[in-house]
N, C-alpha and C positions, 0 to 999 in steps of 0.2 A: 339750752338754759342751764345756768349754774346756780345752785342754792348755797348760800354762804352762811356758815355758822358764826354769826356776828354777835352772839349774846354772851360771850365769855368776858369775865372780869379777871379771873385768876390765870388766864392763859392768853398768850398772843404770839404771833409770828413777827419778830422784829425786823428781819432782813433775810434775803435769799440771794443765791448766786453760785455758779460753778459747782452744781451738784449738792449743795448744802442749804440748810435752813437754820437760822438762829431763833430759838424759841424761849419764851419766858413761862415757866411753870411755877406759879406763885412768885416767889422772889429769887428763884434759881434759874439760871440761863444755861440751856443745853444747845450744843451745836451738833446737828445730826445730818447724815446723808439723806437726800431725797431724789429719787430717779426722775421725777418730773421737772426738776430745776436744771434745765439744759441751757439756760441763758447765763450771760455774764452779769455780774453785779458787784456789790461792795465786796472788798476782801474781808470775808467774815472772820478769818483767822487773825485779823488785826484788831478785831473788836473785843470787848470784854465778855467773857463767858466763864462758867464754872467747870464744865466738863464737855468733852467732845468724843463722839464715837468715830473711831478711825477704822476704816476697812483694811483687811489684810489681803495681800496679793495671793495668798494661799486659800482665800475664802473666809467668810465670817469677818470678825473684827473684835475690837475690845474698846471699852471706855477708858479714856485718859482724863484724870482729874487734875485741874489746875489749882484748886483749893478744896479744903474739906467741905463736904456737903452731907446732909443726913442720908442714911441708906435708903430711906423712904419718907415721904411726906404726903400731905393731902392738898387737893385743890377743890374748889366748889364751883358748881354750875347751878345757879338759881337755888332750888331747895335740895340739890343732890351733892354728895361729897364722895370723892374718889381718891384712892391711894395711888401715888405715883412712885415708881422705882425704876431707875436705869437697869435694864435687863439685857440679855443677849439679843443679837440681831437688831441692835439699835432701838429696841422697843422701850416704852415707858409704862406700859400697862393701860393705856387709854388712847383712843383715837378721837380727839376733840371735834373734828369735823362732823362726827356722827350726831352731834347735837341737832342738826337739821332733821335727821330721821327720828330722833327722840321726840322732837316737837311735833312732827307730822303724825306719827302713830299715837303719841300721847293724847293729842286732840281727839282722835277718833275713839280712843278708849274712854276718856273722860266723858265724852258726849253720850256714849252708850251706857256707862255706869250711872250717870245722872238720870238717864231715862229708865233706870231700874233693871238694867240687864247685867247679868253676871258674865264677865268676860274672861276667857281662858286663852292664853297666848303661848306659843311654842317658839323658843329662841334657839336656833341651831348654829353651830360653830360660834358659840356665845361668848367665848374669850373671858374677859374679866367682868362682864356683865353690865356694860354701859346701858344697853337697851333694856336688859332685864330690870335694872334698878329704876330706870325712867318709867317703864310700863307698869311696874308694881306700884310705884309712887302715884301713877295716874289711876290706880284702882283695879288693875288686872291681876288675875292669878297667873303666874308665869312658870313654865317648865323650862329650865335652863340646861342645855346639853352641850358639852364640849369633851373632847377626848383627853385633854390635859388636866390632870388632877389639880396641879398647882394653880392653874388659871381659874378653875371652878372654886377653889378655896378662896382665892382673891375676890371673886365675885361675891361670895358670902360676906367677906370683910367690907366690900363697898356697900352692900345692902345694909349692913349694921351701921356703918358710918352715916348712911342716909336716913336712918331712923326706921328701917323696915325690919320688923321682927318676924313676920310671917307672910304667907302668900307666895313663896317661891320654893319650887322643888328643884334641887340640884342633882344633875345626872352626869356621871363620868362615863362616857361611852362613845363608840363610833356612831355618828349621826344617822347613817343609813340603817344600821342595825336597829337603832332605837325606833326610827320611823316605821320599819317593818313590824316590829313588835306592837307598836301603837295601833297599826292597822289591824293586826290580828286580834287585839283586845277590843277593837271597836271604839277607841277613844277619838274624839273630834275636838278641833280648835277653832276659835273665832278669829284668830290671826296667827300668821307665821312670819317670823323674821329670820333671815339667814345672811351670814357674812362669810361666804365660802372662800377658802384659800385658793391660790393658784395651783399649788401642789400641797399634798399632805399625806400623813399616815395616821391611821386609827390606832388604838391601843393594842390591837391584835395584828398590826402590820398592814392593815387595809390601805390600799393605794387610792389616792384621789388626784385627778387631773381635771381642771375646771372645763377645758374645751370639750372633753368627751363625757364628763360626768354630770355637768350642771343641768342640762335639759331633762334627761331621764329622772334625775333626782327631784327637780321641781315638779315634774308631772306626778311622781310618786307622792310627794308631799301634798299636792293639791287634793288628793283623796282624803286627807285628814281634815279638810275644811268643812265647817258647818254650812248648811245651805244658805244661811244669811250671814256669812262671814263678814268681818270688817275689812281686813286687808291681808295682802301677801307682799312682803317687802324683801327685795334682794339688794344687797350692797356688794360691790366688788372693787377691789384695789388692783385687779389684774391690768397691767399696762396694755393699752390697745383694745380693751374690751369696751365698746361704745355703749352708751345708755340705751340706744335703740335695740341693741342685741338683747339686753335684759327685758325690754318691753316686748319684743317678739316672743321670747321664751315664756313670759307670763301670759301673753295673749293665747298662744298655742297650747300651753299646758293647762290653763284654767278654763278658757273659753267663754268667760263672762266677766263683767266688771269694767270699770274705767281705769285705763292705764296712764300713769304719769312717769316720764323718764327725765333724767337730769344728771348733770355733773354735780359732785359734792365738792365744796371748797372751803378755804379759810381766808379771811381778810389778812392783809399784811400791812405793816406800818409804812411800807413803800407805796401803798395805794394800788397794788395789783392783787388780783385773787390768786391763791395758790391752789391748783387743782389737786384733789385728793381721792379720785375714783369716780365711780358711776353708781347711780341708784335707779331702781325701778320699783314702782308700787302699783299693785292692782287693788282698787277700792271697790267693794261691792255693797256691803250692808250699811 
């Protein structure tokens, strides 16, 4: 099953082919590499666009601008606003396909809050705070943890742009170290969201490799859940990591709750879905 983030008005995938995707972010068109696009399609380089991210044979790459564009600008998703900025490694500061997860977890939070429950959520590897902002807007108190200070600062900007003045605690730290401290402090959460990288380093040089680290880390995080927790969500962009793998990890690490697994994707103007990773959620309370 694939869940498509089709609620966007300020973003769309215009065309795909030969390792690239042409996207519209507001009124700005960006051409970016995408490892999932292994099919042939329209010659995207013959189309109109404002900037392209070109990979280097030596690794990495750089943005090439065909016309002047703002250094950063904003896009909206329903009642949320996010800052967009072409950055290193082809990123823009937002993963629009994650709207499917914002919707699913937001529904659970809103229902609990409307029932009079105070909801506390932990967002790990939280990047620029798409999920943080969406969950805070739904009524949750959110603890946002990421090892990159610049990304955490941008999450704060996104929250302010979305009209959120309180209810979010921002932490710059290695996620595992933070979880261990929370366990020692006896803190508990009604929901956990994580978007782990394939590989990564913490601020102190801590190494992360998803194949060996994910299961023990999820099992550790499960100890932070309240007895009547709402959900535990894992999203992964790692190529080849199937949704069922995430489901198995959640089932074995948590041991209770209903598991949903799925691909995450975006609609395209070509009429085909663009796959953008895998999701797994354990729903209990």
